[in-house]
C-alpha positions as CSV (number, residue, x, y, z in Angstrom):
1,M,282.7,125.1,-14.7
2,T,285.7,124.1,-16.6
3,P,288.0,121.3,-15.2
4,R,290.7,123.8,-14.8
5,A,288.6,126.1,-12.7
6,R,287.4,123.3,-10.5
7,L,291.0,122.0,-10.0
8,L,292.1,125.5,-8.9
9,L,289.2,125.7,-6.4
10,I,290.1,122.3,-5.0
11,V,293.9,123.3,-4.7
12,F,293.3,126.6,-3.0
13,A,290.6,125.1,-0.7
14,L,293.0,122.4,0.3
15,L,295.8,125.0,0.9
16,G,293.5,127.1,3.0
17,L,292.1,124.1,4.9
18,G,295.6,123.0,5.8
19,A,296.5,126.4,7.1
20,A,293.2,126.8,9.0
21,S,293.5,123.4,10.5
22,T,297.0,124.1,11.7
23,S,295.9,127.4,13.1
24,S,293.1,125.6,15.0
25,Y,295.6,123.2,16.4
26,V,297.9,126.0,17.5
27,H,295.1,128.0,19.0
28,F,293.8,124.9,20.8
29,N,297.1,124.2,22.4
30,L,297.6,127.9,23.4
31,L,294.4,127.8,25.3
32,T,295.1,124.5,27.0
33,K,298.8,124.1,27.6
34,P,300.7,126.9,29.5
35,E,304.1,125.4,28.3
36,Y,303.1,125.3,24.6
37,S,305.2,127.3,22.2
38,S,303.9,127.9,18.7
39,F,306.3,127.0,15.9
40,C,305.1,130.0,13.9
41,D,306.3,132.5,16.6
42,V,309.4,133.9,15.0
43,S,309.7,137.3,16.7
44,A,307.5,139.9,18.4
45,T,306.2,141.0,15.0
46,V,306.0,137.7,13.2
47,S,303.7,135.8,15.6
48,C,300.6,133.6,15.2
49,T,300.1,133.6,19.0
50,S,299.7,137.3,19.2
51,A,297.0,137.1,16.5
52,Y,295.1,134.1,17.8
53,L,295.0,135.4,21.5
54,S,294.0,138.9,20.6
55,R,290.4,140.1,20.6
56,Y,290.4,139.5,16.8
57,G,291.1,135.7,17.3
58,S,287.4,135.0,17.8
59,F,284.2,136.4,16.3
60,M,281.1,136.3,18.4
61,G,282.7,133.6,20.6
62,V,283.7,131.5,17.6
63,P,287.5,131.0,17.0
64,V,288.3,132.5,13.6
65,A,290.4,129.5,12.8
66,I,287.5,127.1,13.1
67,G,285.5,129.4,10.9
68,G,288.2,129.1,8.3
69,V,288.1,125.2,8.5
70,I,284.3,125.3,8.0
71,F,284.6,127.7,5.0
72,F,287.2,125.7,3.2
73,V,285.4,122.4,3.8
74,L,282.3,123.8,2.3
75,V,284.2,125.0,-0.9
76,L,285.7,121.5,-1.2
77,V,282.3,119.8,-0.9
78,L,280.8,122.2,-3.5
79,A,283.7,121.7,-5.9
80,G,283.3,117.9,-5.4
81,F,279.7,118.2,-6.5
82,A,280.7,120.2,-9.6
83,G,282.7,117.1,-10.8
84,R,279.9,114.6,-10.4
85,P,278.3,113.5,-13.7
86,N,274.6,114.1,-14.2
87,V,274.2,116.5,-11.3
88,P,272.1,119.4,-12.4
89,A,273.3,121.6,-9.5
90,S,276.9,121.4,-10.8
91,E,276.4,124.3,-13.1
92,N,275.4,126.5,-10.2
93,V,278.4,125.6,-8.0
94,P,280.6,128.5,-9.1
95,G,277.9,131.0,-8.1
96,Y,277.5,129.4,-4.7
97,V,281.3,129.4,-4.1
98,F,281.4,133.0,-5.3
99,A,278.7,134.1,-2.9
100,L,280.4,132.2,0.0
101,S,283.8,133.6,-0.8
102,T,282.5,137.1,-1.0
103,V,281.6,136.9,2.7
104,G,284.9,135.1,3.3
105,L,286.8,137.9,1.5
106,A,285.2,140.5,3.7
107,F,286.4,138.7,6.8
108,A,289.8,138.1,5.4
109,L,290.3,141.8,4.6
110,Y,289.0,142.8,8.1
111,L,291.3,140.3,9.8
112,A,294.3,141.3,7.7
113,Y,293.7,145.0,8.6
114,A,293.5,144.0,12.3
115,S,296.6,142.0,12.2
116,Y,298.9,144.3,10.1
117,V,297.6,147.7,11.1
118,V,296.1,147.4,14.6
119,L,298.2,144.6,16.2
120,K,301.2,145.2,13.9
121,V,302.0,141.5,13.7
122,F,302.4,139.1,10.8
123,C,300.8,135.6,11.1
124,V,302.1,133.2,8.5
125,L,299.2,130.8,8.7
126,C,296.7,133.6,8.6
127,A,298.4,135.0,5.5
128,I,298.0,131.6,3.7
129,T,294.3,131.6,4.5
130,Y,293.9,135.1,3.2
131,V,295.6,134.3,-0.1
132,S,293.5,131.2,-0.5
133,V,290.2,133.1,0.1
134,I,291.2,135.7,-2.4
135,A,292.2,133.1,-5.0
136,I,288.9,131.2,-4.5
137,F,287.0,134.5,-4.9
138,I,288.7,135.3,-8.1
139,V,288.4,131.8,-9.6
140,S,284.8,131.3,-8.7
141,G,283.8,134.8,-9.9
142,G,285.5,134.1,-13.3
143,A,283.7,130.7,-13.5
144,T,280.3,132.0,-12.8
145,K,278.4,132.3,-16.2
146,F,275.0,133.4,-15.0
147,A,273.6,136.5,-13.3
148,M,273.9,136.4,-9.6
149,T,270.4,137.8,-9.2
150,T,269.2,134.3,-10.3
151,L,271.1,132.6,-7.5
152,P,268.2,132.5,-4.9
153,R,266.0,130.7,-7.4
154,R,268.7,128.3,-8.4
155,A,269.4,127.6,-4.7
156,T,265.7,126.9,-4.0
157,R,265.6,124.3,-6.8
158,D,268.9,122.7,-5.9
159,T,267.8,122.4,-2.2
160,R,264.8,120.4,-3.4
161,S,267.1,118.1,-5.3
162,L,269.4,117.8,-2.3
163,L,266.6,116.6,-0.1
164,K,265.9,113.8,-2.7
165,S,269.5,112.6,-2.9
166,P,270.6,110.3,0.0
167,F,274.3,110.9,-0.9
168,A,274.0,114.7,-0.9
169,L,271.9,114.7,2.2
170,I,274.4,112.6,4.1
171,M,277.2,114.9,3.0
172,A,275.3,117.9,4.2
173,L,274.6,116.4,7.6
174,L,278.2,115.3,8.0
175,V,279.5,118.8,7.3
176,A,276.9,120.4,9.5
177,G,277.6,117.9,12.3
178,G,281.3,118.4,12.1
179,A,281.0,122.2,12.2
180,V,278.7,122.0,15.3
181,A,281.1,119.5,17.0
182,A,284.1,121.6,16.3
183,L,282.4,124.8,17.7
184,M,281.2,123.0,20.9
185,L,284.4,121.2,21.7
186,F,286.9,124.0,21.0
187,P,287.9,125.7,24.3
188,R,287.4,129.4,24.9
189,E,289.8,131.6,26.7
190,A,287.9,133.2,29.5
191,P,288.4,137.0,29.5
192,V,288.1,137.1,33.2
193,S,288.0,134.5,35.9
194,A,284.7,133.1,37.1
195,E,285.3,134.6,40.5
196,A,285.8,138.1,38.9
197,A,282.6,137.7,36.9
198,E,280.7,136.8,39.9
199,Q,282.1,139.7,41.8
200,A,281.1,142.1,38.9
201,A,277.5,140.8,39.1
202,T,277.4,141.8,42.8
203,I,278.6,145.4,42.4
204,T,275.8,147.5,44.0
205,P,274.9,150.5,41.8
206,L,275.1,153.9,43.5
207,S,272.1,155.6,44.7
208,A,270.6,158.5,42.7
209,E,272.1,161.0,45.3
210,E,275.6,159.3,45.2
211,R,275.5,159.3,41.4
212,Q,274.7,163.0,41.2
213,R,277.6,163.8,43.5
214,V,280.0,161.6,41.4
215,E,278.8,163.3,38.2
216,A,279.4,166.8,39.7
217,W,282.8,165.8,41.0
218,W,283.8,164.2,37.7
219,A,282.8,167.3,35.7
220,V,285.4,169.5,37.4
221,Q,288.3,167.0,37.3
222,P,291.2,168.2,35.1
223,K,291.8,166.2,32.0
224,V,295.3,165.7,30.6
225,E,296.3,164.5,27.1
226,L,298.0,161.1,27.5
227,P,300.5,159.8,25.0
228,I,298.7,156.4,24.8
229,A,296.1,156.5,22.1
230,P,293.1,154.1,22.7
231,S,292.5,151.3,20.2
232,A,289.9,151.7,17.4
233,G,286.4,151.6,18.7
234,V,287.3,152.0,22.4
235,R,285.2,154.6,24.2
236,V,286.7,154.3,27.7
237,Q,290.4,153.8,28.3
238,I,291.7,153.0,31.8
239,I,295.6,153.4,32.2
240,K,297.2,152.1,35.4
241,F,300.9,152.6,36.5
242,S,301.5,149.8,38.8
243,D,304.0,147.9,41.0
244,Y,303.5,144.2,41.9
245,Q,304.7,144.6,45.5
246,C,302.6,147.7,46.2
247,P,299.6,146.9,48.5
248,G,297.6,149.7,47.0
249,C,298.2,148.3,43.5
250,R,296.8,145.0,44.6
251,H,293.7,146.7,45.9
252,A,293.4,148.6,42.6
253,H,293.9,145.3,40.7
254,D,291.0,143.7,42.6
255,E,288.6,146.6,42.2
256,L,289.4,147.2,38.6
257,K,289.0,143.4,37.8
258,K,285.5,143.4,39.2
259,V,284.5,146.3,37.0
260,L,286.3,145.3,33.8
261,A,284.5,141.9,33.9
262,K,281.3,143.7,33.0
263,Y,282.5,145.3,29.8
264,D,283.6,144.3,26.3
265,K,287.3,144.9,25.9
266,G,286.7,146.5,22.6
267,V,284.7,149.2,24.3
268,V,286.4,149.6,27.6
269,E,290.1,149.2,27.3
270,F,292.5,148.6,30.2
271,V,296.2,149.4,29.7
272,L,298.8,148.3,32.3
273,K,302.0,150.3,32.5
274,H,304.8,149.1,34.9
275,Y,306.3,151.6,37.5
276,P,308.3,149.4,39.8
277,L,309.6,151.2,42.9
278,E,313.1,149.6,42.2
279,P,316.1,151.5,40.7
280,E,317.1,148.5,38.5
281,C,314.3,149.3,36.0
282,N,313.0,152.7,37.1
283,A,315.4,155.6,36.9
284,N,312.8,157.8,38.7
285,V,313.4,155.9,41.9
286,A,316.4,156.9,44.1
287,Q,316.4,153.9,46.4
288,Q,315.2,150.3,46.4
289,I,311.8,150.0,48.0
290,H,310.8,146.6,46.6
291,V,313.1,143.7,45.9
292,A,311.4,141.9,43.0
293,A,309.1,144.4,41.4
294,C,311.2,144.6,38.3
295,E,311.4,140.9,38.0
296,A,307.6,140.5,38.4
297,A,306.9,143.1,35.7
298,A,309.4,141.4,33.3
299,A,307.6,138.1,33.8
300,Y,304.3,139.8,33.0
301,V,305.8,141.1,29.7
302,M,307.1,137.6,28.8
303,A,303.7,136.1,29.4
304,R,302.1,138.2,26.6
305,G,300.6,136.1,24.0
306,T,300.7,132.8,26.0
307,G,297.0,133.0,26.9
308,F,298.0,132.8,30.6
309,Q,299.1,136.4,31.2
310,Q,296.0,137.3,33.3
311,R,296.6,134.1,35.5
312,L,300.2,135.2,36.1
313,D,299.1,138.7,36.9
314,D,296.6,137.5,39.5
315,W,299.1,135.2,41.1
316,L,301.8,137.9,41.4
317,F,299.4,140.2,43.2
318,A,298.1,137.4,45.4
319,N,301.6,136.5,46.5
320,Q,303.2,140.0,46.5
321,Q,304.6,139.7,50.0
322,N,306.7,136.6,49.2
323,L,308.1,137.7,45.9
324,T,311.8,137.2,45.1
325,R,313.6,136.7,41.8
326,D,313.6,132.9,42.3
327,V,309.9,132.9,43.3
328,V,308.9,135.0,40.3
329,R,311.0,132.8,37.9
330,Q,309.2,129.6,39.2
331,A,305.8,131.3,39.0
332,A,306.4,132.4,35.4
333,K,307.1,128.7,34.6
334,D,304.2,127.2,36.6
335,Q,301.6,129.9,35.7
336,A,302.5,130.9,32.1
337,G,304.8,128.1,30.8
338,I,307.8,130.4,30.6
339,N,310.8,128.1,30.7
340,N,313.5,130.6,29.6
341,Y,313.0,133.4,32.1
342,D,316.6,134.3,32.5
343,E,317.4,134.3,28.8
344,R,314.5,136.7,28.1
345,Y,314.9,138.9,31.2
346,A,317.1,141.6,29.8
347,Q,314.8,142.2,26.7
348,A,311.6,142.2,28.8
349,L,313.2,144.5,31.3
350,Q,313.6,147.1,28.5
351,E,309.9,147.3,28.1
352,V,309.4,147.8,31.8
353,K,312.0,150.6,31.7
354,T,310.1,152.2,28.9
355,D,306.9,152.1,30.9
356,A,308.7,153.6,33.9
357,S,310.2,156.4,31.7
358,L,306.7,157.2,30.4
359,G,305.5,157.4,34.0
360,G,308.3,159.8,34.8
361,L,307.3,162.1,31.9
362,M,303.7,162.0,33.2
363,K,304.8,163.0,36.7
364,V,303.6,159.7,38.4
365,G,304.1,160.4,42.0
366,S,303.0,157.2,43.6
367,T,301.6,153.7,42.8
368,P,299.0,153.0,41.8
369,T,298.3,155.9,39.4
370,V,295.2,155.4,37.4
371,Y,293.6,157.5,34.6
372,L,290.2,157.1,33.2
373,N,289.8,158.9,29.8
374,G,292.6,161.3,30.8
375,R,291.3,162.1,34.3
376,M,293.2,160.8,37.3
377,I,291.2,158.6,39.7
378,A,294.1,157.4,41.8
379,G,297.6,158.6,42.5
380,R,299.4,161.8,43.5
381,S,298.8,164.9,41.4
382,P,301.7,167.3,40.5
383,S,300.5,169.5,43.3
384,G,301.0,166.8,45.8
385,Q,297.4,165.9,46.4
386,A,297.0,162.2,47.1
387,M,293.9,160.3,45.7
388,N,293.0,156.7,46.6
389,L,291.3,154.5,44.0
390,P,287.5,154.6,44.7
391,P,285.5,151.4,45.2
392,A,284.3,149.3,42.2
393,A,280.8,150.9,42.3
394,Y,282.2,154.4,41.8
395,I,284.6,153.3,39.0
396,D,281.6,151.6,37.4
397,A,279.6,154.8,37.6
398,L,282.5,156.8,36.0
399,I,282.7,154.3,33.1
400,D,278.9,154.6,32.6
401,I,279.1,158.4,32.6
402,E,281.9,158.3,29.9
403,L,280.0,155.7,27.8
404,K,276.9,157.8,27.8
405,R,279.0,160.9,26.9
406,A,280.6,159.1,24.1
407,K,277.2,158.3,22.6
């Protein structure tokens, strides 16, 4: 490998390492500090937080940012070996980096698609890592002067040499130990509370006879086309129109939480739409039924991307009888670190109004109104027939029916 190629690898690896390390720092703080505000959150569409706390922020439980740190450290170590004199393995380094960056490039392209196409957000730090990976892929590919089919044989030979070199062995152990420590110490954002997970484990399956009745009932339920497309890969979509001061909505919240704890979010998707029974944010309501439903819904909107939206959601339902604007404002600060509630209220309320307008178009007659793959399982039909949300075991059975049907 030429000195120029080696220098380029080091420069882009350092650039990527800086961005990935900063991403890890931001991600760590988002998961541990409710009041933390990321410096790279410029707007709703230019936001690192939205990317890190999405389902694409981790892969198989490992934060993507930590994976980036490990990748760039490995490239730096390999490039460092390429510059050491009298090291036979140095001629093979470009091939190792090229193979490593091929995998890295596949991840970078997948994450870029998820960010720009699925999430529709631009993450500055993520973009820097993508550029660095692409550059390393191109440079290492151009510097590799041997057939890649010979790489396994070369790797076997170099591994033997590595085991005989105290310096190389120490470096390998340091890198491996650092990677394991980072993965073990980095916090995870729990998708559901431990209480909900425990409740999910105790859901008693329906008997064969009950299951048969549910399947027969489900087969004749009318299906409507909903204007909310499920995310890519989702096989079951649950949409709930809700009001934070509605007792039935709290019951639905508790039952759905038990069931959703059992399933991967990428397979079973839950979509919350706000339908407060309060004229301030819902033109479909003639008189004020609840006094702080709009305020609570706006707080939930503001909490998006903080990592504490679910905690605020749980708190609002648990304290629904005591909600006032002041109580909601304080809860937003205490539960989700929102210190500028009043300044953001008008903008957040616009999203709530949009949800309520959608509910009006869909003829939402009461709260909660819940759809599972286009079939209503709670609410009031256009004909006036009321339907209460079934217990968790029945919802679980309906999800299972739809998952099997999707296969």
